[in-house]
C-alpha positions as CSV (number, residue, x, y, z in Angstrom):
1,M,-16.3,5.3,4.2
2,L,-18.0,7.7,1.9
3,H,-17.9,7.0,-1.8
4,P,-14.8,8.7,-3.2
5,V,-16.8,10.8,-5.6
6,L,-18.6,12.5,-2.7
7,L,-15.3,13.5,-1.0
8,T,-13.6,16.7,-1.8
9,A,-9.9,16.6,-2.6
10,R,-8.9,17.9,0.8
11,R,-11.2,15.5,2.7
12,M,-9.8,12.7,0.5
13,A,-6.3,13.6,1.5
14,A,-7.2,13.9,5.1
15,H,-8.9,10.5,5.0
16,A,-5.9,8.9,3.4
17,L,-3.6,10.5,5.9
18,A,-5.8,9.3,8.8
19,A,-5.9,5.8,7.4
20,M,-2.1,5.7,7.1
21,L,-1.6,7.2,10.6
22,L,-4.2,5.0,12.3
23,G,-3.9,1.7,10.4
24,A,-2.2,-1.3,11.9
25,C,-2.3,-0.3,15.5
26,Q,-1.4,-3.7,16.9
27,P,2.1,-4.9,16.4
28,P,2.1,-7.7,13.9
29,R,3.1,-11.1,15.1
30,Q,4.0,-12.7,11.8
31,V,6.1,-11.6,8.8
32,L,5.1,-11.7,5.1
33,A,7.0,-14.4,3.3
34,G,7.5,-16.0,-0.1
35,A,5.3,-14.9,-2.9
36,E,3.8,-12.1,-0.8
37,C,7.2,-10.5,-0.4
38,E,8.1,-11.0,-4.1
39,A,4.8,-9.3,-5.1
40,V,5.3,-6.4,-2.7
41,A,8.9,-5.9,-4.0
42,A,7.6,-5.9,-7.6
43,V,5.1,-3.2,-6.9
44,L,7.5,-1.1,-4.8
45,D,10.0,-1.3,-7.7
46,T,7.5,0.5,-9.9
47,L,7.4,3.4,-7.3
48,A,11.2,3.5,-7.4
49,T,10.9,4.8,-11.0
50,A,9.1,8.0,-9.9
51,P,11.0,11.1,-10.7
52,G,13.1,12.2,-7.7
53,A,12.5,9.1,-5.7
54,H,15.7,8.2,-3.9
55,Q,14.1,6.1,-1.2
56,I,10.8,4.4,-0.4
57,V,9.5,5.1,3.1
58,L,7.3,2.0,3.9
59,G,5.1,1.2,6.8
60,D,6.7,-1.7,8.6
61,S,3.4,-3.6,8.8
62,T,0.6,-4.2,6.4
63,L,-2.6,-2.3,6.3
64,D,-5.0,-3.5,8.9
65,G,-8.7,-4.2,8.9
66,P,-11.3,-6.1,6.9
67,A,-12.0,-5.1,3.3
68,S,-15.0,-2.8,3.0
69,E,-18.0,-3.7,0.9
70,S,-17.0,-1.0,-1.6
71,L,-13.6,-2.6,-2.0
72,D,-15.1,-6.0,-2.3
73,E,-17.2,-4.7,-5.2
74,R,-14.2,-3.1,-6.9
75,V,-12.1,-6.2,-6.5
76,G,-14.9,-8.2,-8.2
77,A,-14.9,-5.7,-11.1
78,I,-11.4,-6.8,-12.4
79,P,-12.2,-9.2,-15.2
80,E,-8.8,-11.0,-15.2
81,L,-9.0,-11.7,-11.4
82,A,-9.1,-15.4,-10.4
83,S,-11.7,-16.3,-7.8
84,S,-9.0,-17.8,-5.6
85,T,-6.9,-14.6,-5.7
86,R,-10.0,-12.6,-4.7
87,A,-10.9,-14.9,-1.9
88,S,-7.3,-15.0,-0.6
89,F,-7.1,-11.1,-0.7
90,L,-10.3,-10.6,1.2
91,R,-9.4,-13.2,3.8
92,R,-5.8,-12.0,4.3
93,S,-6.8,-8.3,4.4
94,M,-8.2,-9.0,7.9
95,E,-4.7,-9.9,9.3
96,T,-1.8,-7.6,9.8
97,R,1.8,-8.9,9.2
98,A,5.2,-7.3,9.4
99,V,6.6,-6.4,6.0
100,C,9.5,-8.6,5.0
101,R,13.0,-7.3,5.1
102,P,15.0,-6.8,3.1
103,L,13.0,-6.2,-0.1
104,S,14.8,-6.3,-3.4
105,V,14.0,-2.9,-4.8
106,R,16.0,-0.4,-7.0
107,V,16.2,2.2,-4.3
108,P,16.7,1.9,-0.5
109,V,13.6,1.1,1.5
110,T,13.2,2.8,4.9
111,Y,10.9,0.8,7.2
112,V,8.9,3.1,9.6
113,A,6.6,2.1,12.4
114,N,3.2,3.8,12.3
115,R,3.8,5.3,15.8
116,D,6.9,7.0,14.5
117,V,5.1,8.5,11.5
118,H,2.2,9.4,13.8
119,A,4.6,11.2,16.1
120,L,5.3,13.7,13.4
121,Y,1.7,14.8,13.1
122,K,0.7,17.6,15.4
123,G,-2.6,18.7,13.9
124,D,-1.3,20.6,10.8
125,N,-1.1,18.7,7.5
126,D,1.3,21.2,5.9
127,A,3.7,21.0,8.9
128,Y,3.5,17.2,9.0
129,W,4.6,16.9,5.4
130,R,7.4,19.5,5.8
131,D,8.7,17.5,8.8
132,F,8.2,14.2,6.9
133,Y,10.3,15.3,3.9
134,A,12.9,16.9,6.2
135,R,13.3,13.5,7.9
136,Y,13.0,11.4,4.8
137,A,14.6,13.4,2.0
138,G,14.2,12.0,-1.4
139,A,11.2,9.9,-0.4
140,A,8.3,9.2,-2.8
141,G,5.9,9.9,0.1
142,F,4.8,7.4,2.8
143,T,3.7,4.1,1.5
144,H,1.7,1.3,3.0
145,V,0.8,-2.1,1.5
146,S,-1.9,-4.5,2.3
147,R,-1.6,-8.3,2.6
148,V,-1.2,-10.0,-0.8
149,G,-4.0,-12.2,-2.1
150,L,-2.6,-15.1,-4.1
151,S,-4.2,-17.5,-6.5
152,T,-4.0,-21.2,-5.6
153,D,-1.2,-21.7,-8.1
154,E,0.6,-18.5,-6.9
155,R,0.7,-17.1,-10.4
156,Q,-1.6,-14.1,-9.7
157,A,-1.4,-11.6,-6.8
158,L,-3.6,-8.7,-5.6
159,L,-2.8,-6.0,-3.1
160,V,-3.6,-2.4,-2.2
161,V,-0.9,0.3,-2.2
162,E,-1.5,3.5,-0.3
163,N,0.8,6.4,-0.9
164,G,0.6,9.8,0.8
165,C,2.8,12.5,-0.6
166,G,1.4,15.8,0.6
167,D,-1.7,17.5,1.9
168,L,-3.5,17.2,-1.5
169,C,-1.3,14.4,-2.8
170,G,-2.0,10.7,-2.3
171,S,-3.5,7.6,-3.8
172,I,-4.9,4.3,-2.9
173,V,-4.5,1.8,-5.7
174,L,-5.5,-1.8,-6.2
175,V,-2.8,-3.7,-8.1
176,L,-3.1,-7.0,-9.9
177,L,0.1,-8.8,-10.7
178,E,0.9,-12.0,-12.7
179,R,4.0,-14.1,-12.6
180,S,5.7,-14.3,-15.9
181,A,7.3,-17.5,-17.4
182,N,10.7,-16.5,-15.9
183,G,9.1,-16.3,-12.4
184,A,9.1,-12.5,-12.2
185,W,6.0,-10.6,-11.1
186,R,4.6,-8.0,-13.5
187,V,1.9,-5.5,-12.9
188,R,-1.1,-6.6,-15.1
189,H,-3.8,-4.1,-14.0
190,T,-4.2,-1.2,-11.6
191,K,-7.4,0.3,-10.3
192,I,-7.4,3.7,-8.6
193,L,-9.6,3.6,-5.5
194,L,-8.8,7.1,-4.3
195,I,-6.7,9.9,-5.5
196,S,-6.1,13.5,-4.5
């Protein structure tokens, strides 16, 4: 992957769209559970507060593939990150899982298989997004999450959230969460990896 600074906005959007369409090609065999589900729900709940978001359209499996060296460097640049959280995230990012259902989020979550989203794409980004929003009215775009890295005490979590919302609209964000005293996950730090 080219360094994001070298990519034009259009190429960044195309790259993010391709990553979403081509990720997680193999059907996952296992499902996220426990603290991973709780952390995903907490992050998605922040998306639910976006203006006009009446539903979250979520890839039904986690992002697939080993973390890149660039991502490894960026993960290491978060000062609050525990070494066990980092190691767990990098290890788990190599395994795809089905996303847990249901997730406790403020708005409805529509789970979509990659093949179904891919079927909408016919070589034209503008037409793809028109078709997407016609099918998923009120969506905050198409969202994918990675596996969640957890500290050994499960008080810290790290994941990547990809959200595509149009031809030149999308982001890939690294999210660090911490569990509060009452057990709820709270976003502690975000790091934008790619935006268009």
